[in-house]
N, C-alpha and C positions, 0 to 999 in steps of 0.2 A: 228479371235480371239485366245489367247493364254489359254490354259487348264491343261496345268501343268505347268513345273519349267523353260521353255524356257522362256527368257526375250523377252519382247516386249514392244513398247512405244505406250502408247496413250497420243497426246500431249504434256503437261509437265510432263507427269509420267512415270517413267518407271515400269513395270509390272515384280515383281521377282517370286512371286508363287501364288495359287488358295488357299485361305481361305475356302471357301466355296460355295456350289450352291445350289439354292431353284427355284420354280418353277417360281419367276418373277423375279430374281436377281443372279448374280454370282460376288462374293465378291475377290478381289487380295489384296493381300498385297504390295505397290508397293512405290516408293521412289518419293517425287517430288523432280525434277532436281532440280529448280531455287533456291528452300530453303533446300533442302539437310534433307529431313527428312522423316519420315514415315509415310505412311496414307492407311489408309484401301479404297480402290477404289471400291464404287459397280456399276455394269454395269447392267443397267437395260432392260435387254433382251426381257421383256415380251411386250415391247412397239413396234409396230409396226414399221418398219423403213418406210412403203410406206405414212405414214401419218405424215408431218412435223408439222402440228399444235399440233400433241399430243407430240411434243420433246419439241414445246415452252409453253405447258399448263404444263409439267411435270417443267420446269424451274421454270415456274411462282408461280406453288405450292411449291417448292421446296425452293424457295426464300422467301415465307414467313413462312417456317418451319426452315429456317435456319437463321431467325431473332430473333430466340429463344435463349435467353442466361440466362443460370440457371445451377449451379452446377450439377445436375442431369441429364440434357441434352446433349446428344454428341454434342459436335462442328462440325458443317457441314464448311469445307476450302473452296469447290469450287464448282460450277457445270459446265457441259461442255457438248459437242457433239461431237462425232468422229464417222465419216462414218455414219451419222442418228441416231446414238444409242446415250443415253444420258448415262450420268455417274454422279456420285455422292463422291465425296471425302471428307471424314470425318477424327476424330481422331481413331488412330490406340491403340486397348488394346491388349497385350499381353499376359494377363490372360482369353480372351475370354469372353465366356457369360456365364450368370447363370445355364445354362442347367446342365453341370457337376457337380454342387453342390447339385442338387436337388437330388440326389443320396446317399448324407452323410446326419446325423442327425446334423443339425443347432441346436443351442441355441437359445431361445426364443429371447436372445437379439440379436442375429444377423439377426432372422426374422423380427424381428423390424425393425431394420438397412435396411432390403430390402423395406419394405414395406413403410418406413416413406420416403426414397428417390425416390421409385416410385409414390407416393402419390403427393410429394412436387415438382417433374418435370410434371405430369400431372396438377397440380393444376397451375402451371405455364403456360401450353398450352392453358391449359381452358380460361383464361384470355387473350389471343390471338385470340378466336374461334377457337382453333383449336382440332379435334379430333383424334388418332393415328389410330384406327381401326384393329390394327394388333397386340396388346400387346400378349407378351408370352416372356418363358424366353430366347429366343435367341435373342431378340432385349432389353435386360435388359444385358449391358457392364459391366464387374468388372474392376474398375481401380485399382491402385497398391496400393493403401490405403485400400482397400477393401469393397469401396462403389458402388454404383450402377449407370449407367447412362441408360437413355432412347434413342435407335437409332431408325430410319426410320420413324419420323414424315413426314407426307406428302405424304409419296409414297404410302403407301396403296391407298388413296383417287385417286391419277390419273392413278394408275393400275386399279383400281374399273373401271373407266370412259372408260380406253383404250379396256377393255374386253367387256364390256357391250355395247360397239359400234361395234364389229368383229360380225360375223355369228357363231361364235363358242359358243357364249354364248346368254342366254336368258336376254333382256333387265331388269334390276333391279337384278342382280344375284350380287351379292357381292364377293370380295375375302377375302382371312382371312386364320385363322389357325383354323379348326372346333371344336379342343378340346377349344379352349379359346373363341370363337366365340358365340356372345348373340343373343337370341331368333329373335329379331328384324332386326337383322343383319343377320341372315341365311335366314329370309324370304324377304330379299331385303325390309325392310321398313326404316322408317327414322333412321337415327343412330346420338348420341351425346355423350355430357362426359357420359352420365349413361352408353352407349355400352362399353364403356372404363371402369367404374366399375366393369360392369359385370366380363371383362378378369381379373380384379384384384381379383376379388373374388376366380376365378378359380385360380390362381397364389398363393394366400395365401392358399388356402387348400391343394395345393400340397407342399407347402413349410413345413406345418404341418402334412401331412399325409402322403407324399410320393407317392401319387397317386391322379389322378384328382377325380371331385365329379360323372364322369359320366364313364361308359364303353366305351372303347376306340378300340374293337374289331369291326371288320367289314369295309364297303365305309366309307369314307367321309362322303357321302351323309345319312347314316345312324347314324353316330354319332352326323351330325344337326340335324337329327329329334329328337335325344334323347332331346338334348338342347329344342328343339322346345316341345315335349310333355310329357318328363318324369321329375319327381321330382326328383331334386340332393340328393346324399347323404347328412347327415349331418357329421359334424367332429366328433362330439360327437358320433355317433353311429361308426364311424370307430375306435376311440381312446376315451375309456371312462374316460380317467384320464386327458383330454384336460379341459382347464378351459371352462365352458358352455359360458363366456362371449365373447370368441374368436368364440365359435361356433356360436353362434347367431350374431355376427357382421358378419361374412361369410354369414351366411343365407341371412342377409339382402341384400346384394351386388347379390346375386345369385336369386332373386325373377324373376319371368317370365316377370309380368309388368315392363315395364318401369319406370313407374310412380311412383311405390311402391319403387324402388331402391333408395340411395343416389344418387344425381347427380352431388354432389359436393365431389374434391378430400381434398380439405381442411376440410370439417364436416366428411368425411371419417376417417382422420385423426384424429383430436382432438377426435374421441368417442373412436380409437384404442387406443389413448395415455393414456386416462386413466386407461387402463387394465395396460399396460404397467408400469406406475408409481407406480402402488399399487403392481405389481409382482415381480418387477426389482428393482426399487428405481430410484431416478433421476439422478444419475451417470451411468445409462444402455449404454450409447451410447459409453464409454469407454471400454464395452465388446460386442459391435455392429458389429464393423469390419470382413468381411469376410473370411474363413479360406483360405491360399494359395494353388494352387491346389499342389496336392500329391507329383507330380515332384520336386517340388522346397522347397517342405518343408526341413530343415537342420536335417539330422541324421548321427551318429556315422559313418555311410558307404559311405555318401557322402562328408565327411570331409577330404581334403587333407591329406596324410601321415605325410608332415612337421606340418600342423598345429596340429593334434591330438597330436604329440610328444611336440609340443610346449606347448600346453593346459595342458598334463602331469605335467609338472614340477610346475604347479601352480593350479591344482584343487586337488592333493591327500588329503591334510592338510584340504579342507574343504569337503570333504564326510562324515564325522563322526562328531557329534557335540562335541564341546570340553566339558571334564569333568568341574564341578562347579571349579571356581578360588578361590583359598585362598584369605584370607583379606590382602589387601595392592596390589594386583594385579588385571590388565587389565582384561575384558572380557574373551580375547583370550588367557588368561592362561599368557601372558607375564609381567614380570615385568618391570614398567616406566624405562627409565633409569637414569633421574633424583632421582628417591627412589632407584636405585640401588646405584649410587654413595653415598646417603645418608646414606645408610645401611654400604655401606664399610667404611665410616668415623666411624661410632658410632662403630661398631665392633672394628677396631683398637683403638678408646680411651678406648672402656670397658677393651680388652686385655692389654692395658699401664696400667690402673689405677690399673688394678687386680695386674699386675708386680709389680707396685710400694708398693700396699700393703705387698704384699708378700714380696719383698723387706725389706722394713720397720720390719716388725714382725722378720725377722730370726736375723737382725743386734741386736736387742732387747735382746739375748741370750736364743733364742729358746721359745718366748713369740706367736710365729706367730700360726696358724691353722694345724691342721693336714693336713698329705698329701691329704685326700679324701677330705677335706673343700675345698680344693684348686683346685683340681680339678673337684668338681661341679660350684665353680666358675668360671673357665674357658671354661668349656663346655658349660655353659648358652648362650654364643653369637654364637654358633655355629646353635643353633636352628634357627636361623634368616634366611629368606628367602635370598637363593643364589641368586646371581646376575647372570644374561649371562655374565658380563665381566669377560674377563680370570685374574685370581689371586686370585678373593675374596677367595675362598676357601683354599688358601696357606698361609694365614695371619694369621690363628690359627692353633694350634695343638692338639690332645686328649692325648699327653702322658706329663702327670704332670711332668716329670723329666725336661723338656721343662724349668720349672716354678720355678726350683731353683735358687736363687740368688748364684752370686759367691762366693765361700766360704761358701756356707752352711753346707758342710759337718763336720762332727765332727773332 
């Protein structure tokens, strides 16, 4: 098996590189050769190669999980066996999982978007009688538009059965991630939708607080025992500024007794949605998309030089707010072309009339206005807003001698 960037082939899939490795599986970025598309190919290395019935059981359970068709559930493309090892091919998400975003401060709307998608996908699975058993941020994939999709439905149950049937584990022992494991799952008891609801409570706590409700130090068994025996922290005690309704909602998901927990993902969301609508308003989904990874954010340093030069010719005039536009001008301070032409025509008309009046007065034997009056009359049009068209200012003069009619000298 390939464990680095060396290319290998599994059936119709060309393995390109390893994306991640866990205790139960290894995930590869692969290219499906017949359809020429990228997929995430998961190798279930935890299943014993010597037991062919386990491989068939995995395929049967995986087909059931693959029947899920929902916007918040990862699409499964294919199941196959290669050299006795089961593989599952599914959607590939270049943005990865939710895990890296837990170190960033998400907005209330963004957290609500994660929880809505998570509970919607779980609700669809519950209608088909499927329990995830291993919900954690690593199994919540981020789509290109900032939504979440749940991965790995059905895998946990089969791997659990495989390990319980080997001499390495005690019958009834369950797999999963101790940090998000419900008490009944840790003790090997019956699991159901209520088990997934407990994991939702832990994830929600971590989204708001940046940490889990239990101490994570020590061995995995010590962490499991805390889930069984210790009371979880309340969100209000970690962050007093948090809405108490959110803290109470999470507390009910983290109850030790499965019977007292919410069993339905849809009812859990309806209860939380009331808080979301009250805090953010009915248009909260417009702000719910998860942020892009830091490496993908556009900053001036990442803009190509040619792009920055091109932008600099457009953006400077928008850096500062324009001064208030005078009457007759547009909001951006420019005179409309049609208005400029009208002003040009009116200016020329006033000048012509003034010149005609001055000429008539001069021909009447000196009965015209004094030069100062004529200067005032001809100066008035100069106060009109100037046009952007060339030549508007050239149509008038501030020199009163220009207004003297021919033969006006004594």
